[in-house]
N, CA, C and O atoms as a GROMACS GRO file, in nm:
protein
  576
    1MET      N    1   4.371  -1.469   1.869
    1MET     CA    2   4.217  -1.516   1.809
    1MET      C    3   4.148  -1.544   1.945
    1MET      O    4   4.027  -1.557   1.926
    2GLY      N    5   4.177  -1.556   2.059
    2GLY     CA    6   4.099  -1.583   2.173
    2GLY      C    7   4.009  -1.455   2.203
    2GLY      O    8   3.908  -1.479   2.270
    3ASN      N    9   4.028  -1.333   2.166
    3ASN     CA   10   3.945  -1.232   2.204
    3ASN      C   11   3.847  -1.174   2.098
    3ASN      O   12   3.778  -1.073   2.116
    4GLU      N   13   3.850  -1.244   1.994
    4GLU     CA   14   3.770  -1.204   1.879
    4GLU      C   15   3.607  -1.176   1.924
    4GLU      O   16   3.556  -1.075   1.875
    5PRO      N   17   3.539  -1.244   1.997
    5PRO     CA   18   3.407  -1.185   2.023
    5PRO      C   19   3.403  -1.086   2.098
    5PRO      O   20   3.313  -1.005   2.074
    6VAL      N   21   3.494  -1.057   2.209
    6VAL     CA   22   3.490  -0.944   2.268
    6VAL      C   23   3.533  -0.819   2.194
    6VAL      O   24   3.479  -0.710   2.213
    7ASN      N   25   3.625  -0.839   2.116
    7ASN     CA   26   3.667  -0.735   2.013
    7ASN      C   27   3.571  -0.670   1.910
    7ASN      O   28   3.563  -0.551   1.880
    8LEU      N   29   3.488  -0.790   1.856
    8LEU     CA   30   3.385  -0.763   1.784
    8LEU      C   31   3.281  -0.680   1.834
    8LEU      O   32   3.237  -0.579   1.777
    9LEU      N   33   3.239  -0.730   1.954
    9LEU     CA   34   3.122  -0.633   2.029
    9LEU      C   35   3.181  -0.506   2.077
    9LEU      O   36   3.109  -0.406   2.078
   10MET      N   37   3.328  -0.497   2.124
   10MET     CA   38   3.375  -0.370   2.152
   10MET      C   39   3.395  -0.278   2.038
   10MET      O   40   3.377  -0.158   2.055
   11ILE      N   41   3.426  -0.320   1.937
   11ILE     CA   42   3.452  -0.250   1.810
   11ILE      C   43   3.312  -0.179   1.747
   11ILE      O   44   3.295  -0.064   1.705
   12ASN      N   45   3.219  -0.290   1.756
   12ASN     CA   46   3.074  -0.224   1.707
   12ASN      C   47   3.031  -0.121   1.815
   12ASN      O   48   2.975  -0.017   1.781
   13SER      N   49   3.053  -0.144   1.923
   13SER     CA   50   3.014  -0.044   2.027
   13SER      C   51   3.060   0.080   2.006
   13SER      O   52   2.982   0.175   2.004
   14LYS      N   53   3.201   0.096   1.987
   14LYS     CA   54   3.272   0.205   1.955
   14LYS      C   55   3.235   0.273   1.834
   14LYS      O   56   3.233   0.396   1.840
   15ILE      N   57   3.199   0.208   1.708
   15ILE     CA   58   3.169   0.264   1.593
   15ILE      C   59   3.033   0.332   1.623
   15ILE      O   60   3.017   0.447   1.584
   16TYR      N   61   2.925   0.264   1.696
   16TYR     CA   62   2.797   0.310   1.706
   16TYR      C   63   2.824   0.439   1.773
   16TYR      O   64   2.792   0.543   1.715
   17ARG      N   65   2.885   0.440   1.900
   17ARG     CA   66   2.892   0.564   1.987
   17ARG      C   67   2.952   0.662   1.900
   17ARG      O   68   2.888   0.765   1.878
   18ASN      N   69   3.065   0.647   1.850
   18ASN     CA   70   3.122   0.768   1.754
   18ASN      C   71   3.027   0.827   1.659
   18ASN      O   72   3.007   0.948   1.650
   19THR      N   73   2.967   0.734   1.587
   19THR     CA   74   2.892   0.778   1.457
   19THR      C   75   2.765   0.859   1.529
   19THR      O   76   2.724   0.967   1.486
   20GLN      N   77   2.714   0.799   1.634
   20GLN     CA   78   2.595   0.862   1.696
   20GLN      C   79   2.654   1.017   1.756
   20GLN      O   80   2.582   1.117   1.749
   21SER      N   81   2.746   1.020   1.795
   21SER     CA   82   2.814   1.146   1.853
   21SER      C   83   2.804   1.254   1.742
   21SER      O   84   2.747   1.363   1.749
   22TYR      N   85   2.877   1.196   1.632
   22TYR     CA   86   2.892   1.271   1.499
   22TYR      C   87   2.761   1.336   1.454
   22TYR      O   88   2.750   1.455   1.427
   23LEU      N   89   2.663   1.245   1.448
   23LEU     CA   90   2.528   1.286   1.409
   23LEU      C   91   2.450   1.386   1.491
   23LEU      O   92   2.376   1.473   1.444
   24ASP      N   93   2.478   1.358   1.634
   24ASP     CA   94   2.406   1.445   1.717
   24ASP      C   95   2.480   1.601   1.704
   24ASP      O   96   2.420   1.704   1.736
   25LYS      N   97   2.600   1.601   1.659
   25LYS     CA   98   2.645   1.733   1.632
   25LYS      C   99   2.587   1.800   1.498
   25LYS      O  100   2.532   1.911   1.491
   26ALA      N  101   2.609   1.711   1.395
   26ALA     CA  102   2.540   1.745   1.270
   26ALA      C  103   2.386   1.788   1.263
   26ALA      O  104   2.336   1.882   1.202
   27LEU      N  105   2.329   1.700   1.337
   27LEU     CA  106   2.173   1.727   1.334
   27LEU      C  107   2.112   1.847   1.438
   27LEU      O  108   1.996   1.887   1.436
   28LYS      N  109   2.202   1.888   1.512
   28LYS     CA  110   2.181   2.005   1.622
   28LYS      C  111   2.121   2.111   1.550
   28LYS      O  112   2.034   2.174   1.610
   29ILE      N  113   2.152   2.146   1.426
   29ILE     CA  114   2.075   2.257   1.355
   29ILE      C  115   1.935   2.259   1.338
   29ILE      O  116   1.865   2.359   1.320
   30TYR      N  117   1.892   2.117   1.348
   30TYR     CA  118   1.744   2.096   1.324
   30TYR      C  119   1.679   2.055   1.464
   30TYR      O  120   1.562   2.021   1.477
   31ASP      N  121   1.771   2.065   1.562
   31ASP     CA  122   1.702   2.036   1.693
   31ASP      C  123   1.677   1.878   1.728
   31ASP      O  124   1.602   1.834   1.814
   32LEU      N  125   1.765   1.804   1.636
   32LEU     CA  126   1.728   1.668   1.633
   32LEU      C  127   1.853   1.601   1.693
   32LEU      O  128   1.959   1.662   1.711
   33SER      N  129   1.832   1.467   1.726
   33SER     CA  130   1.936   1.400   1.775
   33SER      C  131   1.966   1.260   1.704
   33SER      O  132   1.879   1.216   1.629
   34SER      N  133   2.065   1.198   1.720
   34SER     CA  134   2.092   1.076   1.654
   34SER      C  135   1.981   0.987   1.670
   34SER      O  136   1.953   0.911   1.578
   35GLY      N  137   1.912   0.987   1.780
   35GLY     CA  138   1.815   0.894   1.811
   35GLY      C  139   1.672   0.930   1.752
   35GLY      O  140   1.579   0.849   1.750
   36SER      N  141   1.665   1.045   1.711
   36SER     CA  142   1.525   1.076   1.662
   36SER      C  143   1.496   1.087   1.523
   36SER      O  144   1.382   1.089   1.475
   37PHE      N  145   1.619   1.095   1.451
   37PHE     CA  146   1.587   1.118   1.291
   37PHE      C  147   1.527   0.980   1.243
   37PHE      O  148   1.465   0.980   1.137
   38ARG      N  149   1.538   0.878   1.305
   38ARG     CA  150   1.498   0.737   1.252
   38ARG      C  151   1.353   0.742   1.246
   38ARG      O  152   1.293   0.691   1.152
   39TYR      N  153   1.290   0.808   1.350
   39TYR     CA  154   1.140   0.815   1.348
   39TYR      C  155   1.094   0.893   1.211
   39TYR      O  156   0.996   0.851   1.148
   40LEU      N  157   1.160   0.995   1.171
   40LEU     CA  158   1.126   1.053   1.057
   40LEU      C  159   1.137   0.987   0.938
   40LEU      O  160   1.048   0.997   0.854
   41PHE      N  161   1.246   0.913   0.919
   41PHE     CA  162   1.256   0.810   0.807
   41PHE      C  163   1.146   0.713   0.804
   41PHE      O  164   1.086   0.684   0.700
   42ILE      N  165   1.117   0.658   0.933
   42ILE     CA  166   1.004   0.533   0.935
   42ILE      C  167   0.884   0.604   0.881
   42ILE      O  168   0.822   0.548   0.791
   43LEU      N  169   0.845   0.716   0.922
   43LEU     CA  170   0.709   0.790   0.882
   43LEU      C  171   0.728   0.849   0.734
   43LEU      O  172   0.631   0.874   0.664
   44GLU      N  173   0.832   0.865   0.700
   44GLU     CA  174   0.856   0.909   0.546
   44GLU      C  175   0.805   0.790   0.447
   44GLU      O  176   0.750   0.811   0.339
   45LYS      N  177   0.834   0.663   0.503
   45LYS     CA  178   0.802   0.548   0.420
   45LYS      C  179   0.663   0.487   0.462
   45LYS      O  180   0.606   0.408   0.388
   46ASN      N  181   0.611   0.524   0.579
   46ASN     CA  182   0.486   0.456   0.631
   46ASN      C  183   0.417   0.564   0.710
   46ASN      O  184   0.410   0.557   0.833
   47GLU      N  185   0.366   0.664   0.641
   47GLU     CA  186   0.281   0.759   0.723
   47GLU      C  187   0.171   0.692   0.760
   47GLU      O  188   0.130   0.594   0.698
   48GLY      N  189   0.110   0.745   0.877
   48GLY     CA  190  -0.005   0.699   0.944
   48GLY      C  191   0.018   0.581   1.018
   48GLY      O  192  -0.072   0.501   1.043
   49LEU      N  193   0.145   0.568   1.056
   49LEU     CA  194   0.160   0.456   1.155
   49LEU      C  195   0.122   0.496   1.304
   49LEU      O  196   0.123   0.617   1.325
   50CYS      N  197   0.094   0.429   1.391
   50CYS     CA  198   0.079   0.443   1.535
   50CYS      C  199   0.217   0.438   1.598
   50CYS      O  200   0.315   0.390   1.541
   51GLN      N  201   0.218   0.498   1.729
   51GLN     CA  202   0.330   0.506   1.805
   51GLN      C  203   0.395   0.387   1.827
   51GLN      O  204   0.517   0.377   1.808
   52SER      N  205   0.307   0.270   1.876
   52SER     CA  206   0.355   0.140   1.933
   52SER      C  207   0.415   0.083   1.795
   52SER      O  208   0.524   0.028   1.813
   53ARG      N  209   0.377   0.083   1.682
   53ARG     CA  210   0.440   0.015   1.566
   53ARG      C  211   0.576   0.090   1.533
   53ARG      O  212   0.670   0.033   1.476
   54ILE      N  213   0.580   0.207   1.568
   54ILE     CA  214   0.713   0.267   1.523
   54ILE      C  215   0.823   0.229   1.635
   54ILE      O  216   0.943   0.215   1.611
   55SER      N  217   0.755   0.213   1.771
   55SER     CA  218   0.852   0.172   1.875
   55SER      C  219   0.912   0.030   1.830
   55SER      O  220   1.032   0.001   1.836
   56GLU      N  221   0.812  -0.053   1.784
   56GLU     CA  222   0.851  -0.191   1.734
   56GLU      C  223   0.977  -0.179   1.633
   56GLU      O  224   1.089  -0.224   1.657
   57LEU      N  225   0.940  -0.111   1.520
   57LEU     CA  226   1.020  -0.093   1.408
   57LEU      C  227   1.179  -0.053   1.452
   57LEU      O  228   1.283  -0.102   1.409
   58ILE      N  229   1.164   0.042   1.541
   58ILE     CA  230   1.299   0.106   1.576
   58ILE      C  231   1.351   0.023   1.687
   58ILE      O  232   1.473   0.032   1.698
   59GLY      N  233   1.296  -0.055   1.769
   59GLY     CA  234   1.342  -0.121   1.857
   59GLY      C  235   1.358  -0.048   2.002
   59GLY      O  236   1.432  -0.096   2.089
   60HIS      N  237   1.292   0.060   2.019
   60HIS     CA  238   1.277   0.137   2.133
   60HIS      C  239   1.166   0.091   2.225
   60HIS      O  240   1.072   0.030   2.174
   61ASP      N  241   1.167   0.115   2.364
   61ASP     CA  242   1.049   0.069   2.431
   61ASP      C  243   0.947   0.202   2.412
   61ASP      O  244   0.980   0.312   2.368
   62LYS      N  245   0.823   0.162   2.455
   62LYS     CA  246   0.719   0.274   2.430
   62LYS      C  247   0.737   0.398   2.496
   62LYS      O  248   0.693   0.498   2.440
   63ALA      N  249   0.798   0.411   2.615
   63ALA     CA  250   0.836   0.521   2.683
   63ALA      C  251   0.926   0.621   2.595
   63ALA      O  252   0.894   0.737   2.567
   64MET      N  253   1.047   0.552   2.554
   64MET     CA  254   1.134   0.630   2.488
   64MET      C  255   1.071   0.675   2.364
   64MET      O  256   1.087   0.794   2.336
   65SER      N  257   1.001   0.600   2.282
   65SER     CA  258   0.917   0.632   2.162
   65SER      C  259   0.825   0.767   2.203
   65SER      O  260   0.833   0.874   2.142
   66ALA      N  261   0.737   0.743   2.315
   66ALA     CA  262   0.655   0.857   2.349
   66ALA      C  263   0.735   0.992   2.368
   66ALA      O  264   0.686   1.100   2.333
   67ARG      N  265   0.848   0.982   2.421
   67ARG     CA  266   0.921   1.106   2.463
   67ARG      C  267   0.974   1.156   2.311
   67ARG      O  268   0.951   1.271   2.274
   68THR      N  269   1.043   1.067   2.233
   68THR     CA  270   1.085   1.130   2.104
   68THR      C  271   0.963   1.182   2.018
   68THR      O  272   0.978   1.292   1.965
   69ILE      N  273   0.867   1.128   2.002
   69ILE     CA  274   0.745   1.158   1.925
   69ILE      C  275   0.693   1.286   1.971
   69ILE      O  276   0.664   1.375   1.892
   70ASN      N  277   0.679   1.298   2.111
   70ASN     CA  278   0.644   1.436   2.171
   70ASN      C  279   0.746   1.543   2.138
   70ASN      O  280   0.703   1.656   2.114
   71ARG      N  281   0.865   1.521   2.134
   71ARG     CA  282   0.948   1.616   2.103
   71ARG      C  283   0.957   1.661   1.953
   71ARG      O  284   0.980   1.776   1.916
   72LEU      N  285   0.938   1.563   1.882
   72LEU     CA  286   0.926   1.586   1.711
   72LEU      C  287   0.806   1.664   1.709
   72LEU      O  288   0.809   1.768   1.642
   73THR      N  289   0.680   1.626   1.784
   73THR     CA  290   0.552   1.710   1.760
   73THR      C  291   0.591   1.864   1.796
   73THR      O  292   0.555   1.956   1.723
   74GLU      N  293   0.661   1.882   1.904
   74GLU     CA  294   0.689   2.018   1.963
   74GLU      C  295   0.758   2.089   1.867
   74GLU      O  296   0.737   2.209   1.848
   75LEU      N  297   0.848   2.019   1.798
   75LEU     CA  298   0.942   2.067   1.700
   75LEU      C  299   0.866   2.116   1.561
   75LEU      O  300   0.921   2.188   1.477
   76GLY      N  301   0.739   2.069   1.552
   76GLY     CA  302   0.668   2.087   1.414
   76GLY      C  303   0.724   1.977   1.298
   76GLY      O  304   0.722   2.001   1.177
   77TYR      N  305   0.768   1.870   1.349
   77TYR     CA  306   0.809   1.777   1.240
   77TYR      C  307   0.718   1.670   1.220
   77TYR      O  308   0.717   1.604   1.116
   78VAL      N  309   0.627   1.647   1.332
   78VAL     CA  310   0.522   1.528   1.310
   78VAL      C  311   0.399   1.589   1.381
   78VAL      O  312   0.402   1.668   1.476
   79VAL      N  313   0.286   1.539   1.316
   79VAL     CA  314   0.149   1.561   1.368
   79VAL      C  315   0.069   1.440   1.411
   79VAL      O  316   0.074   1.337   1.343
   80ARG      N  317  -0.002   1.448   1.516
   80ARG     CA  318  -0.088   1.336   1.548
   80ARG      C  319  -0.227   1.349   1.481
   80ARG      O  320  -0.285   1.457   1.485
   81ILE      N  321  -0.272   1.257   1.429
   81ILE     CA  322  -0.422   1.268   1.406
   81ILE      C  323  -0.509   1.136   1.439
   81ILE      O  324  -0.489   1.021   1.400
   82GLU      N  325  -0.612   1.186   1.521
   82GLU     CA  326  -0.685   1.072   1.568
   82GLU      C  327  -0.734   0.953   1.491
   82GLU      O  328  -0.796   0.973   1.386
   83ASP      N  329  -0.713   0.837   1.531
   83ASP     CA  330  -0.749   0.717   1.442
   83ASP      C  331  -0.906   0.711   1.456
   83ASP      O  332  -0.967   0.705   1.562
   84GLN      N  333  -0.960   0.713   1.331
   84GLN     CA  334  -1.119   0.732   1.333
   84GLN      C  335  -1.163   0.576   1.381
   84GLN      O  336  -1.268   0.561   1.443
   85LEU      N  337  -1.080   0.465   1.349
   85LEU     CA  338  -1.130   0.347   1.407
   85LEU      C  339  -1.123   0.331   1.552
   85LEU      O  340  -1.205   0.257   1.606
   86ASP      N  341  -1.021   0.400   1.630
   86ASP     CA  342  -0.981   0.390   1.752
   86ASP      C  343  -0.950   0.512   1.816
   86ASP      O  344  -0.834   0.554   1.811
   87SER      N  345  -1.061   0.589   1.890
   87SER     CA  346  -1.030   0.716   1.941
   87SER      C  347  -0.922   0.733   2.045
   87SER      O  348  -0.890   0.842   2.093
   88ARG      N  349  -0.861   0.605   2.080
   88ARG     CA  350  -0.750   0.619   2.190
   88ARG      C  351  -0.634   0.637   2.129
   88ARG      O  352  -0.537   0.685   2.188
   89ALA      N  353  -0.632   0.594   1.988
   89ALA     CA  354  -0.488   0.585   1.920
   89ALA      C  355  -0.488   0.697   1.827
   89ALA      O  356  -0.590   0.756   1.795
   90TYR      N  357  -0.371   0.725   1.785
   90TYR     CA  358  -0.324   0.831   1.697
   90TYR      C  359  -0.245   0.793   1.583
   90TYR      O  360  -0.153   0.712   1.598
   91LYS      N  361  -0.271   0.844   1.467
   91LYS     CA  362  -0.175   0.807   1.352
   91LYS      C  363  -0.068   0.916   1.337
   91LYS      O  364  -0.110   1.030   1.358
   92LEU      N  365   0.059   0.905   1.306
   92LEU     CA  366   0.140   1.001   1.303
   92LEU      C  367   0.183   1.031   1.162
   92LEU      O  368   0.207   0.937   1.086
   93PHE      N  369   0.195   1.157   1.122
   93PHE     CA  370   0.220   1.210   0.990
   93PHE      C  371   0.347   1.307   0.977
   93PHE      O  372   0.356   1.396   1.062
   94LEU      N  373   0.424   1.300   0.899
   94LEU     CA  374   0.515   1.425   0.884
   94LEU      C  375   0.459   1.561   0.835
   94LEU      O  376   0.357   1.570   0.766
   95THR      N  377   0.530   1.662   0.876
   95THR     CA  378   0.487   1.780   0.827
   95THR      C  379   0.583   1.830   0.716
   95THR      O  380   0.688   1.770   0.694
   96ASP      N  381   0.542   1.951   0.642
   96ASP     CA  382   0.620   1.986   0.528
   96ASP      C  383   0.743   2.041   0.594
   96ASP      O  384   0.838   2.051   0.516
   97LYS      N  385   0.762   2.073   0.702
   97LYS     CA  386   0.884   2.109   0.782
   97LYS      C  387   0.981   1.988   0.773
   97LYS      O  388   1.092   2.001   0.722
   98ALA      N  389   0.932   1.860   0.828
   98ALA     CA  390   1.019   1.753   0.828
   98ALA      C  391   1.056   1.711   0.676
   98ALA      O  392   1.170   1.677   0.642
   99ARG      N  393   0.951   1.718   0.593
   99ARG     CA  394   0.985   1.678   0.449
   99ARG      C  395   1.107   1.752   0.390
   99ARG      O  396   1.197   1.703   0.321
  100LEU      N  397   1.092   1.890   0.435
  100LEU     CA  398   1.198   1.973   0.390
  100LEU      C  399   1.341   1.954   0.422
  100LEU      O  400   1.430   1.980   0.341
  101ILE      N  401   1.364   1.901   0.556
  101ILE     CA  402   1.487   1.855   0.603
  101ILE      C  403   1.541   1.730   0.573
  101ILE      O  404   1.664   1.720   0.572
  102LEU      N  405   1.457   1.614   0.544
  102LEU     CA  406   1.478   1.499   0.520
  102LEU      C  407   1.608   1.485   0.432
  102LEU      O  408   1.705   1.421   0.472
  103PRO      N  409   1.604   1.550   0.308
  103PRO     CA  410   1.708   1.522   0.202
  103PRO      C  411   1.837   1.572   0.266
  103PRO      O  412   1.942   1.512   0.245
  104GLU      N  413   1.835   1.672   0.338
  104GLU     CA  414   1.956   1.736   0.413
  104GLU      C  415   2.022   1.625   0.524
  104GLU      O  416   2.142   1.607   0.541
  105ILE      N  417   1.925   1.566   0.587
  105ILE     CA  418   1.967   1.467   0.697
  105ILE      C  419   2.016   1.337   0.610
  105ILE      O  420   2.114   1.272   0.648
  106LYS      N  421   1.953   1.308   0.509
  106LYS     CA  422   2.014   1.185   0.440
  106LYS      C  423   2.147   1.212   0.378
  106LYS      O  424   2.232   1.124   0.368
  107GLU      N  425   2.169   1.362   0.329
  107GLU     CA  426   2.306   1.384   0.267
  107GLU      C  427   2.406   1.376   0.397
  107GLU      O  428   2.521   1.334   0.379
  108GLU      N  429   2.367   1.411   0.516
  108GLU     CA  430   2.449   1.414   0.629
  108GLU      C  431   2.490   1.279   0.656
  108GLU      O  432   2.608   1.252   0.683
  109ILE      N  433   2.398   1.192   0.650
  109ILE     CA  434   2.430   1.046   0.674
  109ILE      C  435   2.533   0.976   0.577
  109ILE      O  436   2.627   0.902   0.606
  110LYS      N  437   2.486   1.023   0.440
  110LYS     CA  438   2.580   0.967   0.340
  110LYS      C  439   2.739   1.035   0.350
  110LYS      O  440   2.844   0.981   0.316
  111ASN      N  441   2.721   1.160   0.402
  111ASN     CA  442   2.870   1.210   0.432
  111ASN      C  443   2.934   1.131   0.537
  111ASN      O  444   3.047   1.087   0.516
  112LEU      N  445   2.876   1.108   0.647
  112LEU     CA  446   2.929   1.030   0.744
  112LEU      C  447   2.956   0.903   0.683
  112LEU      O  448   3.076   0.877   0.687
  113THR      N  449   2.888   0.818   0.629
  113THR     CA  450   2.914   0.690   0.555
  113THR      C  451   3.042   0.684   0.473
  113THR      O  452   3.125   0.593   0.470
  114GLY      N  453   3.041   0.783   0.418
  114GLY     CA  454   3.164   0.828   0.325
  114GLY      C  455   3.305   0.837   0.394
  114GLY      O  456   3.413   0.784   0.365
  115LEU      N  457   3.266   0.927   0.499
  115LEU     CA  458   3.403   0.940   0.587
  115LEU      C  459   3.452   0.824   0.646
  115LEU      O  460   3.573   0.803   0.656
  116ILE      N  461   3.354   0.737   0.691
  116ILE     CA  462   3.404   0.622   0.778
  116ILE      C  463   3.453   0.495   0.702
  116ILE      O  464   3.516   0.402   0.753
  117THR      N  465   3.409   0.506   0.556
  117THR     CA  466   3.450   0.413   0.488
  117THR      C  467   3.565   0.458   0.373
  117THR      O  468   3.601   0.383   0.282
  118GLU      N  469   3.607   0.572   0.390
  118GLU     CA  470   3.692   0.619   0.271
  118GLU      C  471   3.823   0.546   0.255
  118GLU      O  472   3.886   0.555   0.150
  119ASP      N  473   3.866   0.473   0.360
  119ASP     CA  474   3.985   0.391   0.340
  119ASP      C  475   3.964   0.241   0.274
  119ASP      O  476   4.056   0.166   0.242
  120LEU      N  477   3.831   0.214   0.260
  120LEU     CA  478   3.788   0.076   0.202
  120LEU      C  479   3.771   0.075   0.050
  120LEU      O  480   3.723   0.172  -0.008
  121THR      N  481   3.808  -0.028  -0.010
  121THR     CA  482   3.796  -0.038  -0.138
  121THR      C  483   3.640  -0.083  -0.173
  121THR      O  484   3.572  -0.132  -0.082
  122GLU      N  485   3.588  -0.068  -0.298
  122GLU     CA  486   3.445  -0.110  -0.310
  122GLU      C  487   3.405  -0.240  -0.263
  122GLU      O  488   3.297  -0.259  -0.206
  123GLU      N  489   3.499  -0.340  -0.290
  123GLU     CA  490   3.500  -0.486  -0.254
  123GLU      C  491   3.472  -0.495  -0.101
  123GLU      O  492   3.377  -0.558  -0.054
  124GLU      N  493   3.570  -0.423  -0.024
  124GLU     CA  494   3.574  -0.404   0.106
  124GLU      C  495   3.437  -0.370   0.169
  124GLU      O  496   3.383  -0.429   0.263
  125LYS      N  497   3.394  -0.270   0.105
  125LYS     CA  498   3.261  -0.216   0.159
  125LYS      C  499   3.166  -0.322   0.137
  125LYS      O  500   3.103  -0.370   0.231
  126GLU      N  501   3.150  -0.363   0.011
  126GLU     CA  502   3.049  -0.473  -0.001
  126GLU      C  503   3.056  -0.586   0.103
  126GLU      O  504   2.954  -0.620   0.162
  127ILE      N  505   3.163  -0.640   0.126
  127ILE     CA  506   3.203  -0.761   0.206
  127ILE      C  507   3.161  -0.726   0.355
  127ILE      O  508   3.100  -0.804   0.429
  128THR      N  509   3.205  -0.590   0.391
  128THR     CA  510   3.175  -0.552   0.534
  128THR      C  511   3.010  -0.558   0.548
  128THR      O  512   2.955  -0.632   0.629
  129LEU      N  513   2.946  -0.476   0.467
  129LEU     CA  514   2.814  -0.465   0.471
  129LEU      C  515   2.740  -0.603   0.481
  129LEU      O  516   2.660  -0.632   0.571
  130SER      N  517   2.779  -0.690   0.369
  130SER     CA  518   2.715  -0.818   0.380
  130SER      C  519   2.742  -0.895   0.498
  130SER      O  520   2.656  -0.968   0.546
  131SER      N  521   2.870  -0.881   0.554
  131SER     CA  522   2.893  -0.970   0.677
  131SER      C  523   2.811  -0.908   0.802
  131SER      O  524   2.763  -0.981   0.889
  132LEU      N  525   2.797  -0.762   0.806
  132LEU     CA  526   2.721  -0.716   0.935
  132LEU      C  527   2.576  -0.747   0.920
  132LEU      O  528   2.507  -0.757   1.021
  133VAL      N  529   2.524  -0.763   0.795
  133VAL     CA  530   2.372  -0.778   0.767
  133VAL      C  531   2.358  -0.946   0.832
  133VAL      O  532   2.260  -0.985   0.895
  134LYS      N  533   2.459  -1.017   0.807
  134LYS     CA  534   2.456  -1.158   0.854
  134LYS      C  535   2.458  -1.148   0.994
  134LYS      O  536   2.371  -1.208   1.057
  135ILE      N  537   2.538  -1.084   1.050
  135ILE     CA  538   2.559  -1.060   1.200
  135ILE      C  539   2.426  -1.019   1.262
  135ILE      O  540   2.373  -1.081   1.354
  136LEU      N  541   2.380  -0.913   1.208
  136LEU     CA  542   2.258  -0.855   1.253
  136LEU      C  543   2.140  -0.966   1.242
  136LEU      O  544   2.063  -0.986   1.336
  137ASN      N  545   2.134  -1.024   1.138
  137ASN     CA  546   2.023  -1.123   1.138
  137ASN      C  547   2.035  -1.236   1.243
  137ASN      O  548   1.934  -1.281   1.295
  138LYS      N  549   2.164  -1.284   1.276
  138LYS     CA  550   2.189  -1.374   1.395
  138LYS      C  551   2.144  -1.316   1.516
  138LYS      O  552   2.062  -1.373   1.588
  139ALA      N  553   2.196  -1.197   1.544
  139ALA     CA  554   2.155  -1.128   1.664
  139ALA      C  555   2.008  -1.110   1.685
  139ALA      O  556   1.954  -1.131   1.794
  140LEU      N  557   1.941  -1.067   1.570
  140LEU     CA  558   1.786  -1.056   1.574
  140LEU      C  559   1.716  -1.193   1.627
  140LEU      O  560   1.616  -1.194   1.699
  141GLU      N  561   1.789  -1.319   1.577
  141GLU     CA  562   1.746  -1.454   1.600
  141GLU      C  563   1.742  -1.485   1.755
  141GLU      O  564   1.662  -1.562   1.807
  142LEU      N  565   1.842  -1.412   1.821
  142LEU     CA  566   1.875  -1.431   1.968
  142LEU      C  567   1.739  -1.379   2.052
  142LEU      O  568   1.708  -1.432   2.158
  143ASN      N  569   1.665  -1.276   1.997
  143ASN     CA  570   1.572  -1.215   2.073
  143ASN      C  571   1.428  -1.262   2.022
  143ASN      O  572   1.330  -1.208   2.075
  144THR      N  573   1.410  -1.346   1.934
  144THR     CA  574   1.274  -1.404   1.879
  144THR      C  575   1.238  -1.532   1.981
  144THR      O  576   1.136  -1.599   1.964
   0.00000   0.00000   0.00000
């Protein structure tokens, strides 16, 4: 029992790394990585956000977000439109190309989730998800 905190952190880290690796392979056909698809998901729900707000929502620093958004723009998934109220800022929008692949990406994530939870009962899935949300909320409190 003495190693529980270390084990929790190590297990969480290993789950994260392995699922990101899986997604990197699965999303390669779209020239996306496990770190970039989240930007598309955020824009799908909140088109017109500025780059700094997306950085906050994802939890990436501004430099990382700038590189990712530049890449998404180069790939034709995102367009920048100058903010009418602040000519130094740009609002970001999805392209039709991005909207076309979003259902496929969501399906891939659903498949991954199914694969990693296939040995769990529905009750175990609910308890695990509920527990992870509680842990996340406590972790978020540490950084406020």
